[in-house]
C-alpha positions as CSV (number, residue, x, y, z in Angstrom):
1,M,-1.6,13.4,-25.8
2,S,-3.9,10.9,-24.2
3,G,-6.7,11.9,-21.8
4,R,-4.8,10.2,-19.0
5,G,-1.7,12.2,-19.9
6,R,-3.6,15.5,-19.9
7,T,-5.1,14.6,-16.5
8,R,-1.7,13.9,-15.1
9,Q,-0.2,17.1,-16.5
10,T,-3.1,19.2,-15.1
11,K,-2.7,17.6,-11.7
12,Y,1.0,18.2,-11.7
13,R,0.6,21.8,-12.7
14,R,-2.0,22.3,-9.9
15,V,0.4,21.0,-7.3
16,L,3.4,22.9,-8.6
17,S,1.5,26.2,-8.4
18,I,1.1,25.4,-4.7
19,L,4.8,24.7,-4.4
20,L,6.0,27.8,-6.2
21,C,6.3,30.0,-3.2
22,T,7.9,27.2,-1.1
23,V,10.6,26.4,-3.7
24,L,11.5,30.0,-4.3
25,L,12.3,30.4,-0.6
26,M,14.6,27.3,-0.5
27,G,18.2,27.2,-1.5
28,C,19.6,24.6,-3.8
29,G,22.6,22.3,-3.3
30,R,22.4,21.9,0.5
31,T,25.2,19.7,2.0
32,D,24.3,20.1,5.7
33,M,22.0,17.1,5.8
34,V,21.8,15.1,9.1
35,K,21.5,11.4,9.6
36,S,18.1,10.0,8.9
37,E,16.2,7.3,10.8
38,R,17.4,4.8,8.1
39,G,21.1,5.5,7.9
40,E,23.9,7.9,6.6
41,I,22.9,10.5,4.1
42,P,25.0,10.7,1.0
43,E,26.6,14.1,0.3
44,Q,24.7,16.1,-2.3
45,K,26.5,17.1,-5.5
46,E,27.1,20.7,-6.2
47,N,25.6,22.9,-8.9
48,Q,22.4,20.9,-9.2
49,T,19.0,22.5,-9.2
50,V,15.4,21.5,-9.0
51,P,13.3,21.2,-12.2
52,D,11.8,24.4,-13.6
53,L,8.2,25.0,-12.5
54,V,5.3,25.2,-15.0
55,I,2.5,27.5,-13.8
56,P,-1.0,26.5,-14.9
57,T,-3.0,28.9,-17.1
58,E,-6.5,30.0,-16.0
59,S,-8.1,27.8,-18.6
60,E,-6.2,24.8,-17.5
61,E,-7.2,25.3,-13.9
62,H,-10.8,25.5,-14.9
63,A,-10.4,22.3,-16.9
64,E,-9.7,20.2,-13.8
65,E,-12.2,17.4,-13.0
66,E,-14.7,18.0,-10.3
67,P,-13.9,15.9,-7.2
68,Q,-16.2,13.1,-6.4
69,E,-18.7,13.1,-3.5
70,S,-16.9,12.5,-0.2
71,K,-16.5,8.8,0.8
72,G,-16.4,9.8,4.5
73,I,-12.9,8.4,4.8
74,L,-10.1,10.6,6.1
75,I,-6.5,9.9,5.0
76,A,-3.6,11.3,6.9
77,I,-0.6,12.0,4.6
78,D,2.7,12.6,6.3
79,P,5.5,14.0,4.0
80,G,8.6,12.9,5.8
81,H,11.2,15.3,7.2
82,Q,11.4,19.1,6.6
83,S,14.0,21.7,5.6
84,P,17.3,21.3,7.6
85,E,17.1,25.0,8.3
86,I,14.3,24.1,10.8
87,D,15.9,23.0,14.0
88,M,14.4,19.7,15.0
89,S,17.4,18.4,17.0
90,G,15.5,18.3,20.3
91,L,14.6,15.0,21.8
92,E,11.2,13.3,22.3
93,Q,10.0,10.0,23.5
94,N,10.2,7.2,20.9
95,A,6.8,5.9,22.1
96,P,4.2,6.8,24.7
97,G,5.7,6.2,28.1
98,S,9.0,5.1,26.6
99,N,12.3,6.0,28.3
100,E,14.1,6.0,24.9
101,M,14.5,9.5,23.5
102,K,15.1,10.3,19.8
103,A,15.5,13.4,17.7
104,K,12.2,15.0,16.9
105,A,12.8,14.9,13.2
106,T,15.6,14.8,10.6
107,G,16.2,16.4,7.2
108,G,16.3,13.1,5.3
109,T,18.5,12.1,2.4
110,T,19.4,13.7,-1.0
111,G,19.3,12.4,-4.6
112,T,22.8,11.4,-5.5
113,F,22.1,12.0,-9.2
114,S,19.2,14.4,-9.1
115,G,20.5,16.6,-6.3
116,I,16.9,16.9,-5.0
117,P,16.5,16.8,-1.2
118,E,14.2,14.0,0.1
119,Y,12.0,16.4,2.1
120,E,11.2,18.2,-1.2
121,L,10.5,15.0,-3.1
122,N,8.3,13.8,-0.2
123,L,6.2,16.9,-0.2
124,E,5.7,17.1,-3.9
125,V,4.6,13.5,-4.2
126,S,2.4,14.0,-1.1
127,L,0.7,17.0,-2.6
128,L,0.1,15.1,-5.8
129,L,-1.3,12.3,-3.7
130,R,-3.6,14.6,-1.9
131,A,-5.0,15.9,-5.2
132,E,-5.5,12.4,-6.5
133,L,-7.2,11.2,-3.3
134,E,-9.5,14.2,-3.2
135,D,-10.4,13.6,-6.8
136,R,-11.5,10.1,-5.8
137,G,-13.7,11.3,-3.0
138,Y,-11.4,10.9,0.0
139,D,-10.9,13.6,2.7
140,V,-7.2,14.3,3.4
141,I,-5.2,15.9,6.2
142,M,-1.5,16.8,5.6
143,T,0.9,16.9,8.5
144,R,2.8,19.6,6.6
145,D,2.2,21.4,3.3
146,D,5.4,23.3,3.1
147,N,9.0,22.6,4.0
148,D,9.3,25.0,6.9
149,T,6.8,23.5,9.3
150,A,8.4,22.5,12.6
151,I,6.6,19.3,13.5
152,S,8.1,16.3,15.2
153,N,7.5,12.6,14.3
154,S,5.4,12.1,17.4
155,E,3.4,15.2,16.7
156,R,2.7,14.0,13.1
157,A,1.2,10.8,14.5
158,Q,-0.8,12.6,17.1
159,M,-2.1,15.1,14.5
160,A,-3.5,12.2,12.5
161,N,-4.9,10.6,15.7
162,D,-6.6,13.8,16.9
163,A,-8.1,14.5,13.4
164,G,-9.9,11.1,13.5
165,A,-8.0,9.9,10.4
166,D,-8.8,6.4,9.3
167,I,-5.2,5.5,8.1
168,A,-1.8,7.3,8.0
169,V,0.5,7.1,5.0
170,R,4.0,8.4,5.7
171,I,5.9,9.3,2.5
172,H,9.6,8.8,2.4
173,A,12.5,7.9,0.1
174,N,15.4,5.6,0.9
175,G,19.2,5.7,0.8
176,S,22.0,3.1,0.9
177,E,25.8,3.0,0.8
178,D,25.4,0.5,-2.0
179,Q,24.3,2.4,-5.1
180,T,23.1,-0.8,-6.8
181,V,20.3,-1.3,-4.3
182,N,17.0,-0.1,-5.7
183,G,13.2,-0.6,-5.3
184,A,10.4,0.3,-3.0
185,L,9.4,-1.1,0.4
186,V,6.9,-0.5,3.2
187,L,7.7,-0.3,7.0
188,I,5.2,-1.2,9.6
189,G,5.2,-1.9,13.4
190,S,5.6,-5.6,14.2
191,E,2.9,-7.8,15.8
192,E,5.1,-7.9,19.0
193,N,5.4,-4.1,19.2
194,P,4.0,-3.1,22.6
195,Y,2.6,0.2,21.3
196,V,1.1,-0.7,17.9
197,G,1.0,-4.5,17.9
198,D,-2.8,-4.4,17.7
199,L,-2.6,-2.4,14.5
200,Y,-0.3,-5.0,12.8
201,E,-2.9,-6.9,10.7
202,D,-4.5,-3.7,9.4
203,S,-1.2,-2.0,8.8
204,L,0.1,-5.1,7.0
205,S,-3.0,-5.2,4.7
206,L,-2.7,-1.5,4.0
207,G,1.1,-1.7,3.4
208,A,0.9,-4.7,1.1
209,T,-1.9,-3.3,-1.1
210,V,-0.3,0.2,-1.4
211,L,3.1,-1.3,-2.2
212,D,1.8,-3.7,-4.8
213,S,-0.2,-1.0,-6.5
214,Y,2.6,1.5,-6.3
215,C,5.1,-1.0,-7.9
216,Q,2.6,-2.0,-10.5
217,E,2.0,1.6,-11.6
218,T,5.6,2.7,-11.5
219,G,7.6,-0.4,-12.4
220,M,9.6,-0.1,-9.1
221,K,11.1,-3.3,-7.8
222,N,9.0,-4.6,-4.9
223,L,11.1,-5.2,-1.8
224,G,8.1,-6.2,0.3
225,V,6.6,-5.1,3.7
226,Q,9.1,-5.1,6.5
227,T,8.7,-4.5,10.3
228,N,10.5,-1.9,12.2
229,D,9.7,-1.0,15.8
230,T,12.1,2.0,16.2
231,M,10.0,4.5,14.2
232,T,8.6,7.3,16.4
233,G,5.9,8.2,13.9
234,I,4.7,4.6,13.9
235,N,4.9,4.0,17.6
236,W,2.7,7.0,18.5
237,S,0.0,6.1,16.0
238,D,-3.5,5.0,17.1
239,I,-4.5,4.1,13.5
240,P,-3.2,1.7,10.8
241,V,0.1,3.3,9.7
242,I,2.8,2.7,7.1
243,I,6.0,4.3,5.9
244,L,6.3,4.0,2.1
245,E,9.9,4.1,1.1
246,M,9.3,5.2,-2.5
247,G,12.7,4.3,-3.9
248,F,16.4,4.7,-3.3
249,M,17.7,8.2,-4.0
250,T,21.2,6.7,-4.0
251,N,20.4,4.5,-7.0
252,E,20.6,6.2,-10.4
253,Q,17.6,4.7,-12.0
254,D,15.3,5.2,-8.9
255,D,16.6,8.7,-8.3
256,L,16.2,10.0,-11.8
257,N,12.8,8.3,-12.1
258,M,11.5,10.0,-9.0
259,A,12.8,13.4,-10.3
260,D,10.7,13.1,-13.4
261,D,7.4,15.0,-13.5
262,D,5.2,12.4,-15.1
263,Y,6.7,9.6,-13.1
264,R,5.8,11.4,-9.8
265,I,2.2,11.5,-10.9
266,R,2.4,7.7,-11.6
267,M,3.8,7.4,-8.1
268,A,0.8,9.2,-6.6
269,E,-1.7,7.3,-8.7
270,G,-0.1,4.0,-7.6
271,I,-0.4,4.9,-3.9
272,A,-4.0,6.0,-4.4
273,N,-4.8,2.8,-6.3
274,G,-3.5,0.9,-3.3
275,I,-5.7,2.8,-0.9
276,D,-8.7,2.1,-3.1
277,T,-7.9,-1.6,-3.0
278,Y,-7.4,-1.5,0.7
279,Y,-10.8,0.0,1.3
280,S,-12.5,-2.2,-1.3
281,E,-11.1,-5.4,0.4
282,N,-12.2,-4.0,3.8
283,R,-15.7,-3.3,2.4
284,L,-16.0,-6.8,1.1
285,N,-15.0,-8.2,4.5
286,E,-17.6,-6.0,6.2
287,L,-20.3,-7.0,3.7
288,E,-19.5,-10.7,4.4
289,E,-20.0,-10.0,8.1
290,V,-23.3,-8.4,7.4
291,I,-24.4,-11.5,5.4
292,Q,-23.1,-14.0,7.9
293,T,-24.9,-12.2,10.8
294,A,-28.2,-12.1,8.9
295,I,-28.2,-15.8,8.0
296,S,-26.7,-17.2,11.2
297,S,-30.0,-18.1,12.8
298,E,-31.2,-20.1,9.8
299,S,-27.9,-21.8,9.5
300,E,-28.0,-22.8,13.1
301,N,-31.4,-24.4,12.5
302,G,-29.9,-26.7,9.9
303,T,-30.9,-24.7,6.8
304,Q,-28.5,-24.7,3.9
305,V,-28.0,-21.0,3.1
306,S,-26.1,-19.7,0.2
307,V,-25.7,-16.0,-0.6
308,Y,-24.0,-14.0,-3.4
309,A,-23.7,-10.1,-3.5
310,E,-22.0,-8.0,-6.2
311,K,-21.6,-4.3,-6.8
312,I,-22.1,-4.4,-10.6
313,E,-20.0,-1.3,-11.5
314,S,-16.9,-2.4,-9.6
315,G,-17.4,-6.1,-10.0
316,Q,-16.5,-6.6,-6.3
317,S,-18.4,-9.5,-4.9
318,V,-18.9,-11.6,-1.8
319,S,-20.0,-15.3,-1.9
320,V,-21.0,-17.3,1.1
321,N,-21.4,-21.1,0.9
322,N,-21.6,-21.2,-2.9
323,G,-22.4,-24.5,-4.5
324,P,-25.1,-26.4,-6.4
325,M,-28.5,-26.3,-4.5
326,Q,-32.1,-27.0,-5.4
327,S,-33.1,-24.2,-7.7
328,A,-36.9,-24.4,-7.7
329,S,-38.1,-21.8,-10.1
330,L,-34.7,-20.1,-10.4
331,I,-34.1,-22.6,-13.2
332,K,-36.5,-20.5,-15.3
333,L,-33.9,-17.8,-15.7
334,F,-31.8,-20.3,-17.7
335,I,-34.8,-21.6,-19.6
336,A,-35.4,-18.0,-20.7
337,G,-31.8,-17.6,-21.8
338,S,-32.0,-20.8,-23.8
339,V,-35.2,-19.7,-25.5
340,Y,-33.8,-16.4,-26.7
341,E,-30.8,-18.2,-28.2
342,Q,-33.2,-20.4,-30.2
343,L,-35.8,-17.7,-30.8
344,D,-35.9,-17.9,-34.6
345,A,-36.4,-21.6,-34.6
346,L,-39.1,-21.4,-31.9
347,R,-41.1,-19.0,-33.8
348,E,-42.1,-21.8,-36.2
349,S,-44.1,-23.4,-33.3
350,E,-46.0,-20.2,-32.4
351,A,-49.8,-20.2,-32.5
352,Y,-49.7,-16.5,-32.8
353,E,-47.1,-13.7,-33.3
354,N,-44.8,-13.1,-30.3
355,E,-46.2,-16.1,-28.4
356,T,-42.8,-17.2,-27.4
357,E,-41.9,-13.8,-25.8
358,E,-45.3,-13.9,-24.0
359,L,-44.6,-17.4,-22.6
360,V,-41.2,-16.2,-21.4
361,K,-42.8,-13.2,-19.7
362,D,-45.4,-15.4,-17.9
363,M,-42.7,-17.7,-16.9
364,L,-40.5,-15.0,-15.4
365,S,-42.9,-12.3,-14.0
366,V,-45.6,-14.6,-12.6
367,S,-43.6,-17.9,-12.4
368,D,-46.0,-19.7,-14.7
369,N,-45.0,-23.4,-14.6
370,T,-47.1,-24.4,-17.6
371,A,-45.3,-21.7,-19.7
372,A,-41.9,-23.0,-18.5
373,N,-42.8,-26.6,-19.5
374,T,-44.2,-25.6,-22.8
375,L,-41.0,-23.7,-23.7
376,V,-38.8,-26.6,-22.7
377,K,-40.7,-29.0,-24.9
378,R,-40.5,-26.6,-27.8
379,L,-36.7,-26.3,-27.2
380,G,-36.5,-30.1,-27.8
381,G,-38.8,-30.1,-30.8
382,G,-41.5,-31.7,-28.8
383,N,-39.1,-33.9,-26.8
384,V,-38.7,-33.0,-23.2
385,E,-35.3,-34.7,-22.7
386,K,-33.9,-32.9,-25.7
387,G,-35.3,-29.7,-24.4
388,M,-33.6,-30.1,-21.0
389,E,-30.4,-31.0,-22.9
390,T,-30.7,-27.7,-24.8
391,V,-31.0,-25.8,-21.5
392,N,-28.0,-27.6,-20.0
393,S,-25.9,-26.9,-23.1
394,F,-26.8,-23.2,-22.8
395,C,-25.6,-23.2,-19.2
396,T,-22.3,-25.0,-20.0
397,E,-21.6,-22.7,-23.0
398,N,-22.2,-19.6,-21.0
399,G,-20.3,-20.6,-17.9
400,Y,-23.1,-21.4,-15.5
401,M,-21.3,-24.5,-14.4
402,D,-23.4,-25.3,-11.3
403,T,-26.7,-25.2,-13.1
404,S,-28.5,-28.2,-14.6
405,M,-32.1,-29.1,-15.5
406,G,-33.2,-32.6,-14.6
407,R,-37.1,-32.4,-14.5
408,L,-40.0,-30.3,-15.7
409,M,-41.7,-28.0,-13.3
410,L,-44.0,-29.7,-10.8
411,D,-42.7,-33.1,-11.9
412,L,-41.6,-34.0,-8.3
413,D,-41.5,-37.7,-9.0
414,A,-38.7,-37.4,-11.5
415,E,-35.4,-39.1,-10.7
416,S,-33.4,-35.9,-11.2
417,D,-33.9,-32.4,-10.0
418,N,-33.0,-28.8,-11.0
419,Y,-29.9,-27.2,-9.5
420,T,-28.2,-23.9,-9.6
421,S,-25.9,-21.8,-7.4
422,V,-26.0,-18.2,-6.2
423,Q,-22.9,-17.4,-8.2
424,D,-24.5,-18.8,-11.4
425,C,-27.7,-16.7,-10.8
426,G,-25.6,-13.7,-10.1
427,K,-23.6,-14.2,-13.3
428,F,-26.8,-14.6,-15.3
429,L,-28.3,-11.4,-13.9
430,K,-25.1,-9.5,-14.6
431,D,-24.9,-10.9,-18.1
432,I,-28.4,-9.6,-18.9
433,Y,-27.7,-6.3,-17.2
434,Q,-24.7,-5.8,-19.4
435,N,-26.6,-7.0,-22.5
436,K,-24.4,-10.0,-23.1
437,L,-27.1,-12.6,-23.8
438,Q,-29.6,-12.8,-26.6
439,G,-32.8,-11.2,-25.4
440,S,-31.2,-9.5,-22.4
441,Q,-33.3,-6.4,-22.4
442,K,-36.6,-8.4,-22.8
443,M,-35.7,-10.7,-19.9
444,L,-34.7,-7.7,-17.8
445,E,-38.1,-6.0,-18.5
446,D,-39.9,-9.2,-17.5
447,L,-38.0,-9.4,-14.2
448,K,-38.7,-5.8,-13.5
449,A,-42.4,-6.7,-13.9
450,Q,-42.1,-9.4,-11.3
451,E,-45.2,-9.9,-9.2
452,R,-43.6,-12.0,-6.5
453,T,-41.8,-9.4,-4.5
454,S,-42.1,-10.5,-0.9
455,K,-38.4,-11.4,-0.4
456,I,-35.5,-9.3,-1.7
457,P,-37.7,-6.4,-3.1
458,A,-39.5,-6.2,0.2
459,G,-36.3,-5.5,2.0
460,V,-35.6,-2.2,0.1
461,P,-37.6,1.0,0.0
462,S,-40.7,0.8,-2.2
463,E,-39.4,3.5,-4.6
464,V,-36.3,1.5,-5.4
465,E,-36.5,-0.5,-8.6
466,T,-35.8,-4.2,-8.6
467,A,-35.6,-7.0,-11.2
468,N,-36.0,-10.4,-9.5
469,K,-36.9,-14.1,-9.9
470,T,-38.0,-16.2,-6.9
471,G,-38.1,-20.0,-6.3
472,E,-40.2,-22.0,-3.8
473,L,-40.7,-25.6,-2.8
474,D,-42.0,-27.1,0.4
475,D,-38.5,-26.7,2.0
476,V,-37.0,-24.1,-0.3
477,E,-37.0,-20.3,-0.5
478,N,-34.9,-18.6,-3.1
479,D,-34.6,-15.2,-4.7
480,A,-32.2,-13.6,-7.1
481,A,-32.4,-9.8,-7.9
482,I,-30.8,-6.8,-9.3
483,V,-31.4,-3.8,-7.0
484,Y,-31.1,-0.3,-8.6
485,G,-29.9,1.6,-5.5
486,D,-29.0,5.3,-5.5
487,S,-25.3,4.3,-5.0
488,G,-25.4,2.0,-8.1
489,A,-27.0,-1.3,-9.0
490,Y,-26.0,-4.4,-7.2
491,I,-27.0,-8.1,-7.3
492,L,-28.2,-10.2,-4.4
493,C,-28.9,-13.9,-4.7
494,V,-30.1,-16.1,-1.9
495,I,-30.8,-19.8,-1.9
496,M,-32.3,-21.6,1.2
497,N,-32.7,-25.4,1.2
498,D,-33.9,-27.8,3.9
499,L,-36.0,-25.1,5.6
500,Q,-38.1,-26.2,8.6
501,D,-40.3,-23.1,8.3
502,T,-40.6,-21.4,4.8
503,A,-42.4,-18.3,6.2
504,R,-39.4,-17.8,8.5
505,G,-37.1,-18.3,5.5
506,R,-38.9,-15.6,3.6
507,D,-38.6,-13.2,6.5
508,A,-34.9,-14.0,6.8
509,I,-34.3,-13.1,3.1
510,K,-36.3,-9.9,3.5
511,K,-34.2,-9.0,6.5
512,L,-30.9,-9.9,4.7
513,S,-32.0,-7.7,1.8
514,S,-32.7,-4.8,4.1
515,N,-29.3,-5.1,5.7
516,V,-27.4,-5.4,2.4
517,Y,-29.3,-2.4,1.0
518,E,-28.4,-0.3,4.0
519,Y,-24.8,-1.3,3.8
520,M,-24.6,-0.6,0.0
521,E,-26.2,2.8,0.4
522,K,-24.1,4.1,3.3
523,K,-20.8,3.3,1.6
């Protein structure tokens, strides 16, 4: 059995042990189901039972993975419906201040082929989802964790509101008179909904990411996100809220899939993956806002500002105004990469052993222009033009498409210039961090020994390790760095061209670095 299979089995057993007492108290084969919010409930077949329970052994319980550190995000999970033995036939307002009254809650549908009541399915998947989310570092509140809780749809929403939950995910299954209808969908309030219209964009984003991930993990047909303004549990919500209709219990394939133990764990994992994606995308939007705010004053003064930030572990990145710009000494990163690709040939030009590596270190850690020019000439066998062509070929072959070398360092009368982009610099730093280029570790060591640390490194606490390369001209201030934060390493690259005041530009980069560091560490 694969590691993933063992993890799924362990999680399922953990949740089933919680459910044991609940299931033993419930009867099987109920036929007194009432009409759900979505339509008529098909009659359950007789003589059908729920699957046998598997109780975890003590050793299996101890083998469970330790949950991650809390993300500080509270997820409300609402397992739809409850046992029909609980009288929820009383009426409540469909929305705050509404004159329309609806039943407090209903019993839900029943699997036409599995015989499993929807309220049971909803709870079991919800408990699996809770375990999965907690393993990923989320905090979770359940509106019910058994089938006998008397809680109405409005009370479910208000419980999530009062707990300070960030989002609410309502777990349901669907039914139809047409047994060929299958697939999963999400319901949200419309943009015109007078009660939750202001939640529309966030709910749509949440619903789309959860549904896409759920269908990708389970193979369910994706029926899309649909709006519905009649749902009490939506109308009372103060937070982004969705109803996930996991599949049709009136369709044989959907129903039997959802009755399968391993498939249910895939269902929970798919929902959790969608929640991860939702928060990842929101985080990137927030990071872009942090960057835009930090650079706004310089942009308003006519400075061309380009920024790239990436969390290396996840690969999630934000790019602002990317494009070729004057590189100044950032071009030395790509000279260094070219040198290590040609290192064996370059050793023939050395005056002493390891001279080439020492020239690269001087070029990177103290930004020695003479060392850079010497290396370029040697790359061309003594010919500067051929040396620059070698650097440009290295950039093209390794995907640094915005980067080109057109002059030696300090040759400001040359017809061409040196260009790069924040994304190319970010890619280069990530490539050496991941040891993808020849000489990666040597270059990383040289950048960690950087003596010019007044920009990005100055914006983070002094004990935080950085590896950076700067670039300066009369109207240019650049810096590209790896920051080894407590929450994981990240890349920050900044290029500022057409500066009116370079000292102000350096301060702006330092301030941006501080803001990005604070953001990265608090998440």
